[in-house]
N, C-alpha and C positions, 0 to 999 in steps of 0.2 A: 569471444566471448562478450553478450550485452550485460551491459546495465545501467542502472535506476540509482540516476541522483540527486537527492532533491536538495530543491534551488534556493535552497539559504544553507545550505551544505558547504561545507570549508572545501578549499579546495588544494588543502593541500596532503588530504587523503586522497592514495595510490590503491590504496586493498580497500578489499571490502570490508563490510561490517560485520554485514547477512549474509549472508545465503540459504536463499529459499528456492528448494528442489517443488516445483508442480508434478513433474507424474509427467511430464507429456512437453514438446514444444510451446511457447511462449512466444506470441501474437500482437501485446499490445500490453506495455503496463501505462496505470496512470496517479502518481498523487493529486490524492483529494481536494478541493479549492478551498475544504471550512475547519481543516485539520492537518497537523504540519505532520503529523503519526500514521495516520488515512492513506492506505493504496490501493487500488485493483489490478488485474492481472488475470487478463485470458490466454484460455491456449487452443492449440492444435483441434483436442481431443473433445474445445465444445462448450470448456467449464470458463465459468468465473469467478474466481478469487477472492476475497475482497479480506487483506488485513492491516489492524491500527495494534502496534508498534507499541502501546502506551496498555493497551488491556492484553496481550499475548503476544512475546516477541519469538512463538516457537512456531504457533499451526495458526493459517487462516480460519475468520471471524465468521466469516460466510462463505459456503463452497455451492455454485450453482452453476451442473447443470442446465444450458438454455438452445442446444441444437446438440442432433444425434450426429456421432462421434467421425457415421462413418458416410456422412454425407458435407456438413460444413465443417470447414472450420473458420473458430474465430479467430479475427485478423485484427481488427482495430474495438479502442475502448479513451468514452467520453463520458465525465463526469458536468456533468450542467452547472451550471456557479448561482445558479439561482433557486433552483429548484430539487428538492432529492432523489433525483434522477440518472441515472446512468444508462449510457445508450453505446451497443456493443456493436459491432459489424460484421459478415460474414467473409469470405472465399467468395462469394456466392451473389453476392453483394442486397442479402437478405441486410435489413440493422433489424434490432429488439431494443426496444426501451424499460430497461428495470424501474423499477423503482426499490432505492433503500428503505429496506425497514428505522424504525426509528433509535433502535440500538445500534445501528451504524453508522447515521451522521447527528451522533453530540458533539457538540461542542463542550469546547473547554468553557469552563464560570466565575469567575472568582469568589472565591469565601465571602462569603457573606461577611461578617465584620471587616473584612479590607477594601482600601481605600482601590475606587474606580476602576480600573485597569484595563487598556484599549485590546479589544480582543483578542488583536496582532500580536501585541507582550506576553499573548497567556498562552499561546502555541509558540510562540518561541523560546518562550518556560517551558514548553513539556521535552519541547526537541530537546536543550540543552541537558533535560536531566536524563533522557533515554540517554544522548551521547556519552552521558557524565559516563555511565555504567560498561565505556569501553576503555580498558586503563590502556597508561601508555607508557613499557617498556623505558626503558636506561636508557636505549639507542636508540631510541625514535621507531624502536618499529611496532605499531599495535597489537593486542592479543585480539582477536577476530569471534567470534560464535560462529560455528557452522552451522545450521539451522536444518534438520529435511526436515521439509514438506510435502510426504508425497499425495495426493493425491488419489479418495477415495472413489471405487467402484459405486 
């Protein structure tokens, strides 16, 4: 079973907190370098899914078909660390660059009247808020949310 682990996620959790069904085999998944709650996935049916768990824990905030599912299968994905682009690659060696729309690349801002906070600390706080929604049972087992996001044709 393939899993995506957030770089700052506590290693003590052994069970998934969220499960997303994209309706096809997943070629690659990456966390966005600019947000602790944004990740993208590519499928073998030629679609790119962008999720922001801070906006919606249940569905992708963007689904884009980028190649013909009959001819090509997406197999790689990478976020640009400086510019708002994603590059995806397929099984034929073709690469496609996608520009993220402004709503897909919003950075967390500190409250206006608050003391200035390091952007990394804001991202950690945002992820902590999201993880606090997952309750622990007395025996230490996690209550998981199973989320089904089916790719629309």
